[in-house]
N, C-alpha and C positions, 0 to 999 in steps of 0.2 A: 934252468933245468929242473931244479927242485920244485919250483912253482908249477911247472908243467906236470910233474909226477903227482903232486898233490891234487891238481885239477883233474888228472886222469883217474886217480883213486876215488875222488868224489863222484865222478861220472859213473864209474863202475859200481859204486855203492848204491847210487840212485837207480841205476839200471837194474840191479839185482832185486831191489824191493819193488820196483815197478813191474817186473816180470814174475815176482813171487808174492802176490797179494795174499795175506792170511785170510782164510774163510771165517775164522772166529778168533776170539781172544785166547791166547796161550800163555797163562801167567807162570807156569812152572818151567824153570830153566829155559825160557824162550828168549832169544835175542830180539824178537819182534815186539814183545809186549812189555808191560811193566814188570821189572825184575822181582822175583820172589825173595822176600826177606823174612824168614821165620825167626825173627829175633825180638826180644823184649824191647819195648819202647820205654825209656826211662826219663823221668822229670825230677828236678830237685824238690825236696820236701823237708819238713822238720824231722828230727831224729826219731820221734815217737811213732811216725807213720812210715818209716823207711822199710823197704824190702831188702835193702843192701846199701853198699857205698862204693864210691869211686875213689881210689887212692891216686894222688898225683903229687908232683914236686911243687913246692911253694917257696917263695923268697921272704926275707925280712921277718924272722930268720929263716935260713935254709932248712927245710924240714919236709917230711912226708905228710901231706894234709889229706883229709877225707871229706867227701861230699855225700851226704845222705841222699839217696834217690829211691823212688818207688816206680813201679810199673803203671802206666796209664791204662785204666780200665775203659773200654769202649763205651760203657754205660754212662760215663761222666759227660759224654758229648750229647746225651739225649735230654738234657735239662731244658725246661721251658724258657729260662732266662738265657738264651743262647747269645754269644757275642756276635758282633757284626761280621767278623771274618767267617762265621759258620756258613753263610750263604755261599762263599767261595768253596768251602769244603763240600757242601751239598752238590755243587756243580761237578766237583771231582768224583764224588761217589756215584752220582747219576751217570756220568760218562763211562766210568770204569764198569759199572753194572751193565750198561747197554752193550758195551763191547764184549764183555764176558758172555752175555746171553745171546749176542749177535742179533739183537732186536732193537730197532728204533735208533740206531747210531746216528744216521743222517739227520733225523728230526731233532735229537738232543743237541747236536752241534749247531744246527741252524737256530734253535731257540737261544742258545748261549751266546752266539756270535751275531745276533740280529742287528746290533748297533756297531759291529766291527766292519773293517774294510772287506770288500769282495775278495781280495787276494788272500787275506787271512782265513776266511771261511773256505776258500778253494783249497788251500793247503791242508786245513784241518779235515775236510771231507775226503781228500785224496789219501792222507795218512793220519787216520784217527789216533793211532798210538803215539804219534809225535805231539799231537795236541794234548793228549792225556799226560804225557811226560812234562810238557810245558806247564800245565796246571799244577802238577805235583811239585815241580821244582820251584814254582813261585811261592809255595807255602813253606819251602825249606831254605831258600837262598839267603834270606836276610836274617839268618840265625846261625849260631855256632853248633849246628847239628853235626855230630861226629860219631864214628865207631869207637867204642871204648871197651876196656876190660873192667868188669866190676865184680865185687864180692857179694854173692847172694847169701844173706844171713841164714835162711832156713836150711838151704842145701849145704852151707859151709864149703863153698868152692867158688873158683873164679869162672866167670862166663863172659861171653861176648854180648854186647847190647848196643842199642842206638840211643845216645844221650841227646836230649833236646832241652834247651834252656827254658822253653815256655810251652804252654798247652797247644798253641796254634801249630807250631812246628811238629809237636808230638802227634797231633791229630792227623796231619798229612803223612807222617811216617807210618802211622798205624794202618793207613790204607795199603801201604806196601807190605806191612808185616801181618797181613790178615790171615795167613795160613793158606789153605787151599780154597777157601770160600770167603767172599766179601761179607764181613760181619755187620756192616752198616748198609742201610738202604734209605732212599728218600721216599717218604710217603706223603699223601695228600689228605689233609684233614677233611672228613666228610661233613663237618659242620661249618667251618669258616673258609675252607678251601686253601689254607696256608700249607706250603710244603715244609716238611720237618724231617730230621734224621730219626731213624728208628732201628731197633735191633732186627736184623734179617730173620732171626730164628723165632722172634716173638713180635710180629708186626701188630700195630695198633691202628684203629680207624680214626682216632682223634689226636690232635697235637698236644693238648693239655687236659688236666682234670676239669678245668672250667668248661672247655668245649664238650667234653664227654658228658658232664652234668647237664649242660644246656641242651645237648642232643637228646638226652634221656627225658628231660622235661617236655621237649617238643614232641617226642614220640608218644609220651603219656597223654598229652593234651589231644593229639591226633586220634589216639585210640578212644579217648573219652568222647570226643566229638562224634566219632563213628557210631559208638554205642547209643548216644543220645538220638541220632538220626534214625537208627534202627528202632528204638523204642517208640518214637513218634509215629513211624510208619505202622508199627504193630497196633498202636491205640486207635489209629484211623480205621483200620480194618474191623 
């Protein structure tokens, strides 16, 4: 009897979302989209760089211990020497950005699941928000990410935060805690064509200083060549 009720509840749940497809991404207090978490994302650090600390019980001996933590700045994820897992983060940011703007969702999902099974792509295309949730959770599952009460040094008060033991988990949590707008977006370098993370408020055309300098040199040589051709044509006349 209990199994029948669970099965019926699941069918009702699926039927509701099938009959109420969202027209666009609804991040604020929406049960259909990625939940809004306007909370600071915290990572462990040395005491000299701490924004605050998490107090907790510890053993041997029994005491109240403290863990220095700092807030993760989104700009830390924009370095050129990005770790391997950042490609996964780029997929998350690209998908969430497409769903929020309601543009190119099907194309993004197809590109990301080109080597996956047809069933997985079918599920993702039918319910894009479930695929986004799966991507976000894959970055958070294998870590001790947790909701904590921490002491903010500057404000001198207790606050709620999301503690992440490493930058990878914190980066995925940051996508959830982005506020009302996605602070990161995926750009394509106009010189080498590589995709890279960038600040949504201050987008760049190149992924690194090396590519920017190379593009500037190439543009200078192109202008110089154009001037030379014009000069030759003028002398012929």
